[in-house]
Structure formats: structure tokens, C-alpha cells
Rosetta silent file (secondary structure, phi, psi, omega in degrees, C-alpha in Angstrom):
SEQUENCE: MLSRRHIRLKVMQSLYSYFSAKEDNMPVAERAMLKHINEVTELNLVIVALLIELVKHADSFYEEGKKKHLPTAADLNPNRRFVENELIALIREDKALMDRVSRVSGIWLKNDHDIVRKLFVELHKSEQYTKYVASEDQGIDVDQRFIVNALNDIILNNELVHHILEERSIYWTDDLPFVATIIMGQIKSQKSMNPTSVFKDDSDEKFALKLFRNTINNNKEYEDIIVKFSKNWELERIAIMDQLFLKMAFAEILSMEDLPVKVSMNEYIEISKYYGAAKSKLFVNGLLDNVVKTYTREGKIKKMGRGLV
SCORE:     score description
SCORE:     0.000 S_00000001
   1 L     0.000  -52.987  179.718   83.986   42.605   55.052 S_00000001
   2 L   -91.340  142.365  173.015   82.170   40.950   57.984 S_00000001
   3 L   -77.095  168.145  178.534   80.997   42.876   61.034 S_00000001
   4 H   -61.899  -35.503  178.382   81.856   41.597   64.507 S_00000001
   5 H   -63.936  -42.349  178.944   78.303   40.296   64.883 S_00000001
   6 H   -65.060  -36.613  176.634   78.619   38.281   61.700 S_00000001
   7 H   -63.439  -42.466  177.445   81.973   36.945   62.906 S_00000001
   8 H   -58.436  -41.959 -179.989   80.313   35.894   66.162 S_00000001
   9 H   -63.926  -41.840  179.447   77.650   34.031   64.188 S_00000001
  10 H   -67.474  -39.051  175.960   80.238   32.182   62.104 S_00000001
  11 H   -63.550  -41.338  178.735   82.232   31.274   65.236 S_00000001
  12 H   -58.181  -44.589  178.971   78.984   30.070   66.830 S_00000001
  13 H   -61.849  -41.508 -179.954   78.331   27.777   63.864 S_00000001
  14 H   -68.313  -38.351  177.532   81.873   26.379   64.073 S_00000001
  15 H   -65.608  -39.078  177.973   81.599   25.847   67.829 S_00000001
  16 H   -60.635  -44.158  178.060   78.324   24.000   67.362 S_00000001
  17 H   -64.218  -41.055 -178.330   80.030   21.686   64.860 S_00000001
  18 H   -62.136  -50.085 -177.668   83.043   21.272   67.172 S_00000001
  19 H   -70.564  -32.023  178.510   81.014   20.291   70.226 S_00000001
  20 H   -67.453  -38.930 -178.763   78.668   18.085   68.188 S_00000001
  21 H   -83.692  -12.092 -178.352   81.600   16.161   66.716 S_00000001
  22 L    55.147   47.574  178.035   83.416   16.095   70.085 S_00000001
  23 L   -71.436  159.179  176.126   86.699   17.028   68.459 S_00000001
  24 L  -138.575   10.365  179.653   89.830   17.401   70.579 S_00000001
  25 L  -105.040   98.698 -173.795   92.408   18.658   68.071 S_00000001
  26 H   -62.100  -47.652  179.866   92.473   22.443   68.497 S_00000001
  27 H   -57.218  -41.735  178.407   94.758   23.317   65.519 S_00000001
  28 H   -65.319  -41.858 -179.874   92.595   21.258   63.165 S_00000001
  29 H   -64.584  -39.434  179.298   89.440   22.789   64.611 S_00000001
  30 H   -65.336  -41.987  178.617   90.814   26.325   64.213 S_00000001
  31 H   -63.729  -39.157  178.725   91.724   25.722   60.572 S_00000001
  32 H   -64.297  -39.482  179.067   88.238   24.318   59.967 S_00000001
  33 H   -64.147  -46.750 -179.544   86.685   27.400   61.571 S_00000001
  34 H   -63.751  -37.910  176.238   88.717   29.827   59.447 S_00000001
  35 H   -63.019  -42.098  179.923   87.850   27.825   56.329 S_00000001
  36 H   -62.359  -43.742  179.382   84.191   27.967   57.333 S_00000001
  37 H   -64.991  -41.033 -177.762   84.323   31.743   57.802 S_00000001
  38 H   -70.013  -14.595  176.526   86.112   32.236   54.487 S_00000001
  39 H   -66.414  -15.414  174.751   83.329   30.344   52.697 S_00000001
  40 H   -59.860  -37.040  177.145   81.365   33.587   53.000 S_00000001
  41 H   -61.037  -41.338  179.052   83.574   34.864   50.160 S_00000001
  42 H   -63.671  -41.125  178.249   82.498   31.904   48.037 S_00000001
  43 H   -61.253  -40.805  176.193   78.825   32.666   48.728 S_00000001
  44 H   -55.764  -48.126 -179.587   79.434   36.244   47.590 S_00000001
  45 H   -65.388  -36.630 -179.867   80.876   34.946   44.309 S_00000001
  46 H   -63.116  -39.157  178.314   78.022   32.446   43.929 S_00000001
  47 H   -68.265  -41.776  176.389   75.436   35.259   44.060 S_00000001
  48 H   -61.711  -40.971  179.192   77.384   37.279   41.489 S_00000001
  49 H   -60.505  -37.435  179.275   77.570   34.129   39.337 S_00000001
  50 H   -64.829  -40.944  176.360   73.781   33.808   39.462 S_00000001
  51 H   -59.321  -45.721 -178.478   73.386   37.356   38.163 S_00000001
  52 H   -63.082  -43.492 -179.170   75.774   36.634   35.300 S_00000001
  53 H   -66.199  -34.400  176.778   74.011   33.375   34.388 S_00000001
  54 H   -63.845  -41.354  179.374   70.622   35.130   34.372 S_00000001
  55 H   -67.750  -41.032  177.097   71.934   37.705   31.911 S_00000001
  56 H   -60.468  -42.997 -179.768   73.476   34.989   29.731 S_00000001
  57 H   -65.362  -40.164  178.454   70.182   33.131   29.703 S_00000001
  58 H   -60.002  -42.134  179.031   68.304   36.324   28.819 S_00000001
  59 H   -60.364  -47.009  179.365   70.647   36.863   25.882 S_00000001
  60 H   -64.736  -39.104  179.686   70.034   33.311   24.615 S_00000001
  61 H   -58.787  -45.548 -178.711   66.277   33.685   25.189 S_00000001
  62 H   -70.838  -35.694  178.732   66.098   36.759   22.989 S_00000001
  63 H   -68.341  -38.159  177.942   68.292   35.216   20.279 S_00000001
  64 H   -65.601  -33.420  179.482   66.121   32.067   20.203 S_00000001
  65 H   -60.466  -33.161  179.884   63.062   34.281   19.825 S_00000001
  66 L   -68.935  -20.472 -175.326   64.410   35.562   16.511 S_00000001
  67 L   -94.412    3.754  179.012   64.554   31.976   15.188 S_00000001
  68 L   -59.632  155.765  179.917   60.875   31.221   15.700 S_00000001
  69 L   -62.384  -40.821  177.026   58.932   29.980   12.678 S_00000001
  70 L  -129.510   74.061 -177.357   56.707   33.062   12.820 S_00000001
  71 L   -67.154  143.339  175.665   58.561   35.606   14.951 S_00000001
  72 L   -82.544  173.717  176.272   56.729   38.723   16.091 S_00000001
  73 H   -61.485  -37.151  179.023   58.130   42.228   15.829 S_00000001
  74 H   -66.970  -34.526  177.486   59.029   41.976   19.526 S_00000001
  75 H   -66.195  -40.877 -176.285   60.869   38.695   18.840 S_00000001
  76 H   -76.346  -28.130  179.196   62.865   40.250   16.024 S_00000001
  77 L  -130.096   68.537 -175.496   63.678   43.411   17.939 S_00000001
  78 L   -69.235  153.035  174.787   63.735   42.418   21.604 S_00000001
  79 L   -80.350  106.985 -173.283   64.273   44.911   24.401 S_00000001
  80 L   -97.985   24.299 -174.873   67.777   43.949   25.513 S_00000001
  81 L   -59.728  -41.046  178.987   68.073   46.441   28.352 S_00000001
  82 L   -64.292  -43.303  179.976   68.583   43.734   30.982 S_00000001
  83 L   -61.624  -35.076 -176.674   71.229   42.004   28.844 S_00000001
  84 L   -99.983   17.687  178.394   73.016   45.328   28.382 S_00000001
  85 L   -50.314  128.846 -173.802   72.661   46.446   32.006 S_00000001
  86 H   -64.984  -35.950  178.623   75.626   48.750   32.731 S_00000001
  87 H   -64.380  -46.004  178.581   76.344   47.264   36.154 S_00000001
  88 H   -61.888  -37.320  178.396   76.486   43.748   34.738 S_00000001
  89 H   -61.949  -41.618  178.633   78.741   45.030   31.951 S_00000001
  90 H   -64.180  -40.416  178.317   81.175   46.433   34.532 S_00000001
  91 H   -61.763  -44.416 -176.106   81.195   43.125   36.390 S_00000001
  92 H   -71.248  -19.820  176.767   81.928   41.206   33.191 S_00000001
  93 H   -79.593  -16.955 -179.992   84.784   43.570   32.358 S_00000001
  94 L   -82.473   95.584 -172.907   86.519   42.664   35.635 S_00000001
  95 H   -63.744  -38.020  179.795   88.609   39.717   34.412 S_00000001
  96 H   -64.606  -43.029  178.437   89.894   38.752   37.856 S_00000001
  97 H   -64.999  -45.993 -177.527   86.360   38.667   39.238 S_00000001
  98 H   -64.977  -30.996  176.045   84.984   36.745   36.263 S_00000001
  99 H   -63.719  -42.324  179.075   87.752   34.157   36.598 S_00000001
 100 H   -70.693  -38.364  179.770   86.660   33.497   40.188 S_00000001
 101 H   -63.109  -40.086 -178.109   82.977   33.562   39.244 S_00000001
 102 H   -62.169  -26.123 -178.837   83.508   30.960   36.530 S_00000001
 103 H   -76.080  -20.135 -176.602   84.854   28.537   39.145 S_00000001
 104 H  -113.935   -5.858 -174.597   81.645   28.610   41.190 S_00000001
 105 L   -65.766  -18.802  179.771   78.974   29.098   38.498 S_00000001
 106 H   -58.931  -24.692  179.790   78.515   25.330   38.220 S_00000001
 107 H   -59.056  -29.227 -179.374   76.330   25.405   41.323 S_00000001
 108 H   -93.701  -17.815 -173.370   73.592   26.959   39.157 S_00000001
 109 H  -106.623  -34.832 -174.298   74.253   24.929   36.012 S_00000001
 110 L   -96.811   59.364  174.959   75.226   21.423   37.123 S_00000001
 111 L  -148.873  173.569 -175.803   71.983   20.398   38.799 S_00000001
 112 L   -96.653   11.378 -173.177   68.573   19.066   37.790 S_00000001
 113 L   -90.012  -14.853 -178.375   66.590   22.101   38.949 S_00000001
 114 L    53.484   40.114 -170.465   66.872   24.250   35.790 S_00000001
 115 H   -64.193  -38.980 -176.433   67.072   27.148   38.231 S_00000001
 116 H   -63.678  -46.046  179.209   68.448   29.805   35.864 S_00000001
 117 H   -63.353  -47.010 -177.965   65.628   29.364   33.348 S_00000001
 118 H   -62.487  -40.072 -178.915   62.930   29.223   36.036 S_00000001
 119 H   -69.750  -37.668  177.991   64.287   32.269   37.805 S_00000001
 120 H   -66.050  -39.380  177.330   64.502   34.247   34.571 S_00000001
 121 H   -58.800  -44.669  179.117   60.889   33.347   33.740 S_00000001
 122 H   -63.659  -43.796  179.792   59.826   34.673   37.167 S_00000001
 123 H   -64.899  -44.939 -176.063   61.913   37.809   36.733 S_00000001
 124 H   -63.193  -31.972 -179.630   60.757   38.383   33.154 S_00000001
 125 H   -83.183  -10.115 -173.727   57.087   38.186   34.201 S_00000001
 126 L   -74.507  152.766  176.782   57.519   40.595   37.098 S_00000001
 127 H   -63.796  -35.123  178.454   56.195   44.143   37.109 S_00000001
 128 H   -57.327  -48.788 -177.597   59.679   45.321   38.102 S_00000001
 129 H   -63.297  -45.182 -178.577   61.210   43.886   34.935 S_00000001
 130 H   -59.882  -45.953 -179.531   58.459   45.271   32.714 S_00000001
 131 H   -66.487  -38.500 -177.661   58.799   48.779   34.149 S_00000001
 132 H   -64.087  -51.011 -175.413   62.594   48.666   33.999 S_00000001
 133 H   -70.795  -22.429 -179.564   62.940   47.693   30.355 S_00000001
 134 H   -90.868  -12.340 -175.530   60.205   50.144   29.336 S_00000001
 135 L   -68.011  142.340  176.067   61.574   53.080   31.335 S_00000001
 136 L   -85.490  -11.325  177.799   63.042   56.041   29.472 S_00000001
 137 L   -69.315  129.965 -177.185   65.352   56.768   32.423 S_00000001
 138 L  -119.864  168.928  175.169   68.892   55.799   31.529 S_00000001
 139 L   115.771  159.224 -175.971   72.208   55.543   33.348 S_00000001
 140 H   -65.776  -28.305  177.941   74.078   53.212   35.638 S_00000001
 141 H   -62.077  -41.722  178.425   72.133   54.440   38.685 S_00000001
 142 H   -66.269  -42.104  179.330   68.899   53.154   37.178 S_00000001
 143 H   -64.929  -39.941  177.494   70.550   49.863   36.230 S_00000001
 144 H   -63.206  -44.841 -177.803   71.993   49.469   39.721 S_00000001
 145 H   -61.332  -40.159  178.498   68.640   50.160   41.340 S_00000001
 146 H   -62.833  -45.643 -178.856   66.962   47.496   39.208 S_00000001
 147 H   -62.606  -43.249  178.773   69.565   44.864   40.131 S_00000001
 148 H   -60.746  -46.664 -179.245   69.295   45.702   43.844 S_00000001
 149 H   -66.229  -38.774  179.024   65.484   45.494   43.742 S_00000001
 150 H   -64.877  -41.417  176.803   65.556   42.280   41.701 S_00000001
 151 H   -62.461  -48.887 -176.532   67.943   40.680   44.207 S_00000001
 152 H   -63.767  -47.985 -168.244   65.889   41.827   47.192 S_00000001
 153 H   -92.282  -26.166 -172.533   62.409   41.059   45.926 S_00000001
 154 L  -124.521  -61.088 -169.370   62.796   38.120   43.572 S_00000001
 155 H   -63.119  -52.539 -174.626   66.169   36.414   43.187 S_00000001
 156 H   -84.882    0.688  174.017   67.251   35.979   46.814 S_00000001
 157 H  -100.316   -2.773 -175.600   63.717   35.227   47.986 S_00000001
 158 L   -72.895  127.606 -177.079   63.334   32.272   45.663 S_00000001
 159 H   -63.540  -36.250  179.847   62.852   28.981   47.553 S_00000001
 160 H   -68.409  -35.803  174.093   64.698   26.959   44.921 S_00000001
 161 H   -60.315  -45.570  178.126   67.688   29.319   45.212 S_00000001
 162 H   -60.825  -41.071 -179.210   67.671   28.689   48.972 S_00000001
 163 H   -61.993  -44.335 -179.481   67.438   24.937   48.381 S_00000001
 164 H   -66.358  -39.007  177.490   70.468   24.919   46.075 S_00000001
 165 H   -64.243  -40.711  179.149   72.477   27.024   48.526 S_00000001
 166 H   -65.030  -32.180  177.564   71.564   24.648   51.372 S_00000001
 167 H   -64.380  -31.508  178.915   72.770   21.705   49.274 S_00000001
 168 H   -80.666  -42.409  179.618   76.185   23.373   49.138 S_00000001
 169 L  -153.942  131.318 -178.996   76.287   24.463   52.789 S_00000001
 170 L   -67.084  -15.108 -177.588   73.736   24.143   55.580 S_00000001
 171 L   -95.802  -10.727 -170.737   74.840   27.579   56.819 S_00000001
 172 H   -66.915  -31.765  177.901   74.513   29.553   53.597 S_00000001
 173 H   -69.694  -30.189  173.289   70.848   30.479   54.029 S_00000001
 174 H   -69.126  -36.396 -178.134   71.774   31.922   57.441 S_00000001
 175 H   -76.780  -22.348 -171.368   74.669   33.785   55.818 S_00000001
 176 H   -55.956  -44.015 -177.789   72.598   35.028   52.886 S_00000001
 177 H   -58.619  -45.100 -177.978   71.100   38.152   54.547 S_00000001
 178 H   -80.035  -25.640  173.033   74.430   39.699   55.522 S_00000001
 179 H   -68.725  -38.881  176.867   76.183   38.615   52.309 S_00000001
 180 H   -61.907  -39.880  178.220   73.303   40.220   50.407 S_00000001
 181 H   -61.481  -41.192  178.257   73.821   43.391   52.451 S_00000001
 182 H   -62.854  -45.290 -179.047   77.495   43.406   51.490 S_00000001
 183 H   -64.201  -42.890  178.410   76.655   42.940   47.797 S_00000001
 184 H   -59.474  -41.744  179.263   74.027   45.701   47.903 S_00000001
 185 H   -63.327  -40.135  178.229   76.606   48.018   49.452 S_00000001
 186 H   -64.379  -40.459 -179.480   79.128   47.179   46.726 S_00000001
 187 H   -65.396  -49.235 -175.127   76.549   47.848   44.027 S_00000001
 188 H   -66.580  -33.101 -179.001   75.358   51.158   45.466 S_00000001
 189 H   -91.253   -1.525 -178.605   78.882   52.451   46.081 S_00000001
 190 L    58.366   32.831  175.446   80.114   51.143   42.704 S_00000001
 191 L   -84.808  161.651  177.575   82.947   49.310   44.447 S_00000001
 192 L   -59.197  137.647  178.428   84.531   46.205   42.994 S_00000001
 193 L   -93.837   15.092  176.739   82.419   43.119   43.629 S_00000001
 194 L   -87.978  101.639 -175.022   85.540   40.957   43.757 S_00000001
 195 L   -68.602  143.312  176.655   85.628   39.911   47.433 S_00000001
 196 L  -106.607 -123.630  179.533   88.948   39.806   49.256 S_00000001
 197 L   -76.723  146.675  175.605   89.338   38.763   52.893 S_00000001
 198 L   -73.265  -19.198  179.467   86.246   38.261   55.016 S_00000001
 199 L   -94.501  137.413  178.464   88.104   40.040   57.822 S_00000001
 200 L   -66.741  -36.006  178.219   88.444   43.816   57.745 S_00000001
 201 L  -159.732 -179.276 -177.260   91.874   43.557   59.390 S_00000001
 202 H   -61.398  -31.016 -176.867   94.078   41.274   61.498 S_00000001
 203 H   -64.910  -32.041  179.082   92.281   42.242   64.699 S_00000001
 204 H   -70.441  -38.916  177.230   89.039   40.660   63.465 S_00000001
 205 H   -66.858  -40.768  177.266   90.743   37.353   62.693 S_00000001
 206 H   -62.527  -39.494  177.247   92.438   37.418   66.102 S_00000001
 207 H   -59.726  -46.483 -179.387   89.061   38.130   67.691 S_00000001
 208 H   -61.585  -45.961 -179.224   87.510   35.092   65.971 S_00000001
 209 H   -65.507  -41.940 -178.631   90.346   32.777   67.003 S_00000001
 210 H   -66.412  -41.622  178.478   90.413   34.033   70.588 S_00000001
 211 H   -63.277  -42.983  179.621   86.643   33.686   70.970 S_00000001
 212 H   -62.668  -50.077 -178.117   86.772   30.164   69.524 S_00000001
 213 H   -64.350  -46.791 -176.441   89.682   29.071   71.757 S_00000001
 214 H   -63.014  -38.222  179.434   88.402   30.646   74.954 S_00000001
 215 H   -65.098  -40.262 -179.808   84.972   29.085   74.578 S_00000001
 216 H   -73.810  -47.658 -175.384   86.468   25.628   74.101 S_00000001
 217 H   -64.562  -28.621 -177.592   89.249   25.882   76.693 S_00000001
 218 L  -108.991   20.009 -173.946   86.896   27.108   79.417 S_00000001
 219 H   -54.851  -48.106 -177.416   83.912   24.976   78.441 S_00000001
 220 H   -64.742  -42.568  178.082   83.643   23.091   81.754 S_00000001
 221 H   -60.388  -42.486 -178.207   83.987   26.269   83.833 S_00000001
 222 H   -69.168  -34.658  175.741   81.298   27.974   81.765 S_00000001
 223 H   -63.421  -40.658  178.397   78.980   24.987   82.114 S_00000001
 224 H   -63.214  -38.271  178.645   79.374   25.188   85.895 S_00000001
 225 H   -64.468  -43.294 -179.540   78.487   28.905   85.804 S_00000001
 226 H   -59.958  -46.734 -179.387   75.353   28.171   83.757 S_00000001
 227 H   -63.222  -44.160 -178.460   74.197   25.493   86.206 S_00000001
 228 H   -61.797  -44.869 -173.959   74.933   27.686   89.239 S_00000001
 229 H   -91.599   -1.706  174.139   73.087   30.753   87.951 S_00000001
 230 L  -102.199   27.785  176.697   70.165   28.865   86.414 S_00000001
 231 L    60.220   42.383  173.756   69.026   27.821   89.902 S_00000001
 232 L    62.267   28.272  169.732   70.730   24.446   89.690 S_00000001
 233 L   -62.955  146.500  171.915   68.871   23.216   86.627 S_00000001
 234 L   -69.219  143.308 -175.950   70.554   20.189   85.132 S_00000001
 235 H   -57.750  -33.067 -177.392   72.524   21.170   82.039 S_00000001
 236 H   -64.432  -19.378 -178.671   70.511   18.717   79.920 S_00000001
 237 H   -85.688   -8.480 -178.153   67.376   20.802   80.539 S_00000001
 238 L  -100.778  129.959 -176.758   68.952   23.885   78.971 S_00000001
 239 L   -54.531  139.976 -178.611   68.825   24.197   75.174 S_00000001
 240 H   -56.004  -43.690 -178.314   72.164   23.522   73.456 S_00000001
 241 H   -66.899  -37.824  177.218   72.036   26.834   71.576 S_00000001
 242 H   -62.615  -40.529  176.180   71.274   28.775   74.767 S_00000001
 243 H   -59.805  -42.496 -176.849   74.295   27.143   76.385 S_00000001
 244 H   -67.002  -43.058  176.522   76.418   28.134   73.406 S_00000001
 245 H   -56.191  -45.389 -176.194   75.256   31.780   73.460 S_00000001
 246 H   -68.645  -42.574  179.827   76.118   31.978   77.148 S_00000001
 247 H   -61.800  -41.306  178.673   79.504   30.269   76.851 S_00000001
 248 H   -67.107  -38.573  177.098   80.558   32.637   74.077 S_00000001
 249 H   -63.654  -42.087  177.631   79.359   35.616   76.121 S_00000001
 250 H   -62.624  -39.399 -179.926   81.364   34.362   79.117 S_00000001
 251 H   -58.902  -39.155  179.037   84.417   33.939   76.868 S_00000001
 252 H   -75.889  -45.696 -174.316   84.227   37.626   75.967 S_00000001
 253 H   -70.962  -39.288 -173.761   83.224   38.976   79.374 S_00000001
 254 H   -98.947  -19.389 -172.113   85.596   36.898   81.502 S_00000001
 255 H  -123.559   -7.734 -177.491   88.527   36.185   79.165 S_00000001
 256 L  -120.601   98.462 -166.686   88.808   39.042   76.655 S_00000001
 257 L   -70.368  -17.694 -174.120   89.946   42.133   78.528 S_00000001
 258 L   -98.546    7.899 -179.140   89.594   44.660   75.718 S_00000001
 259 L  -107.858  130.478  179.025   85.873   44.145   74.982 S_00000001
 260 L   -62.767  137.477 -179.035   83.189   46.190   76.783 S_00000001
 261 H   -59.525  -46.164 -176.751   80.885   44.060   78.946 S_00000001
 262 H   -62.531  -36.787  178.526   77.717   45.797   77.730 S_00000001
 263 H   -63.554  -47.238  179.848   78.631   45.225   74.085 S_00000001
 264 H   -61.371  -45.597  179.112   79.156   41.501   74.662 S_00000001
 265 H   -59.231  -50.511 -176.806   75.914   41.183   76.627 S_00000001
 266 H   -62.725  -37.793 -179.247   73.865   43.049   74.029 S_00000001
 267 H   -62.410  -47.069 -175.909   75.346   41.084   71.131 S_00000001
 268 H   -76.759  -27.971  172.472   74.445   37.663   72.553 S_00000001
 269 H   -65.224  -42.550  179.328   71.020   38.777   73.733 S_00000001
 270 H   -67.411  -43.125  179.127   70.354   39.996   70.195 S_00000001
 271 H   -62.642  -40.432 -179.364   71.762   36.826   68.603 S_00000001
 272 H   -63.521  -28.397 -179.841   69.650   34.640   70.921 S_00000001
 273 H   -64.489  -35.263 -176.120   66.538   36.475   69.719 S_00000001
 274 H   -97.660  -28.288 -173.109   67.087   35.280   66.159 S_00000001
 275 H  -114.668    0.226  178.316   68.874   31.954   66.589 S_00000001
 276 L  -104.958 -170.522  176.886   67.424   30.628   69.831 S_00000001
 277 L   -79.742 -178.416 -174.897   64.018   29.326   70.914 S_00000001
 278 L   -58.308  -37.370 -175.803   61.050   31.562   71.762 S_00000001
 279 L  -101.324    8.417 -176.146   62.189   32.152   75.339 S_00000001
 280 H   -60.544  -43.448 -176.765   65.946   32.186   74.674 S_00000001
 281 H   -58.679  -45.569 -179.526   66.280   35.973   74.797 S_00000001
 282 H   -64.419  -42.559 -179.111   64.682   36.201   78.261 S_00000001
 283 H   -65.105  -49.342 -178.855   66.746   33.287   79.595 S_00000001
 284 H   -63.981  -43.207  179.565   70.065   34.539   78.186 S_00000001
 285 H   -60.277  -50.400 -177.294   69.353   38.121   79.247 S_00000001
 286 H   -63.590  -44.341 -177.713   68.408   37.187   82.788 S_00000001
 287 H   -69.538  -43.072  179.043   71.307   34.807   83.383 S_00000001
 288 H   -61.803  -42.895  179.881   73.922   37.100   81.847 S_00000001
 289 H   -60.793  -42.122  179.443   72.659   40.054   83.864 S_00000001
 290 H   -65.431  -45.028 -179.877   72.872   38.033   87.079 S_00000001
 291 H   -62.785  -46.471 -177.955   76.377   36.733   86.311 S_00000001
 292 H   -63.276  -44.668  179.423   77.728   40.183   85.393 S_00000001
 293 H   -62.702  -44.086 -178.979   76.294   41.844   88.497 S_00000001
 294 H   -66.720  -47.489 -176.323   77.606   39.086   90.779 S_00000001
 295 H   -71.897  -30.569  175.414   81.052   38.846   89.192 S_00000001
 296 H   -66.189  -44.564  178.617   81.452   42.627   89.047 S_00000001
 297 H   -61.478  -36.015 -178.028   80.647   42.855   92.756 S_00000001
 298 L   -88.079   -0.391  178.269   83.153   40.073   93.487 S_00000001
 299 L    72.410   25.425 -177.020   85.862   41.674   91.294 S_00000001
 300 L   -92.597   -6.530  178.563   86.039   38.717   88.910 S_00000001
 301 L  -103.468  114.852 -177.595   85.612   40.742   85.713 S_00000001
 302 L  -109.697  118.410  178.723   88.902   42.281   84.617 S_00000001
 303 L  -128.011  148.245  177.934   88.847   44.799   81.799 S_00000001
 304 L   -98.179  129.247  177.402   91.520   47.117   80.414 S_00000001
 305 L    96.247  160.631 -178.966   90.608   50.786   79.894 S_00000001
 306 L   -76.488  149.343  173.333   87.770   52.982   81.042 S_00000001
 307 L    72.891   14.616 -178.099   84.150   52.236   80.345 S_00000001
 308 L   -91.420  -18.184 -178.935   84.669   48.558   79.519 S_00000001
 309 L   -93.461    0.000    0.000   82.769   47.149   82.502 S_00000001
């Protein structure tokens, strides 16, 4: 489910929490990290739950319209295309998925924000919605395309949606882009939207655990490397996140023999661009490049297989 980059990001978040809390119980910390990573599955279900609640609200909205004192023709014969969206119908037919969705739907209902109604009002007023319900084009492909566009342009861009997600987890807004990508892929390929493991296979879980352990176990050594190659700056002058990017990169480059050096370097340079300060990319790039060149020359980087250095 998650790519290696996304796994790195989740490990990074867990390491930040670990070092901030100054924990010293590795088994407990590892279980907390795996729980944290698996919460991505819950976020997936939460987004599906929001879609379902929007459709339920739309159904109630149209039924209430019929009960007006002086209903219009449109009130009496509403366009129920959104309510009868074929993709949503398939989701609701999946009993196992709906059972899991029902357990998390409270996040949208048990709050004071009235988010489902407000979001439906925004959706209902949109040009996308108007064109969709009026279109003569039929079929599940059209219904899928509308849901994907509605998620991209309206639902997942809503500030109140972000606020509610942040109330549940401070990391969920960071996770939202790649969880949204996963959901879009499921919709377009017509695969089940019932998420299973966040890891594609056992090797990904082992990768996460090894990266987490190596970064913690070699923390002091990695701090010394940072100070040495940053021209003897005091560690306190280097941003905490920049330190973390570098320590994780060192964990892969120096302690994980089956990972290509260039892949590890490129991943953390790219991550620093989005999650670091303005100059993080240049700092991380320059220091990593210097360390790799020096340690390669000194024979300190050990990799198994060709093309890994």
C-alpha cells in the first residue's frame, strides 16, 4: 500500500516523537511506530466514510425538499444522480468495508462543526456538481471521474476537513496527499477500497523496523558525523529536522547493506525539500555528498551486490 518514500516519512514522524519524548524502551517504541504507520489505514477508511456520509446527507436533503410547504417541481422530482452514483453503490455493497467504515464515521458526525452539511452545500453549489448531475453521459466511468474530481478539487481541499483530521492526528494532513493518491488509484482501477496492510510485503515492514532501530542505536555516532562534516558547527545550531534527515540517511547508507547509496541520498534530499526549512535541501545535499565521497574513499561503506554504491 505505502511506497518506500511514504514509509520513510512515517518512520521519520515516529523518530521525531521518540527523540522528543526521550524514550529508552525500544520494544515499546517499535510497537508505537508500527501502530502509527498502520493508522494510515484508518485515514483511508475515514475518507471513504466522508464520501458515504455526504451521499447520505444528499439523500436526506432531497427527501426533506419534498416536504416543503410549497415544494417546486425540482423539489418533488430531485436529480438523485449523486445519491445513486454507481461507485458509491459498489462501496456500500461491500459489507466488510462498510462495517469498518461505520466504526470511524463518527469523526464526521460527533463534532460541533456540522462538516457534512457544510461540505455538501459547497459541493452542491459547485459547477462540477451541476455539470455532473445534468450530463447525459452515463456509466460507472463517469461516476468515478466525478468522485475523483470532487475529492481532488473540493472535499480534500476543505480547511475544515483538514482541521478535523488534525484533531484526530497531527500527522494526518501530511499523510493526506499519499492516502488520497491510493484512494484515487483504487477508484480508477475499480479495486476494493477496503484497505488491508499498509505494507506491500514483509520486506517493507522489516525495512521500517531496521531503519527505526539503526537510527536510534547509532544516534550518537551519527551526531558526531554531522558535527564533523558541518565544519564543526555545534549540533544545537543545526535544525532538528535536518539532523533527523541526515541520521536516517546514514542509517541506510552505513548500516543497511542492500540499499543503493544513490537511492538513499536522493530520497532524503527530496524529503528535506518538502519537510525541512528553506535551505534544508542544500545543507542535506552538501553534507551527504561529502560524507559519501569521504567514506567511499576510506572503504567505510559496505554494500552487497553490484551498483549499490
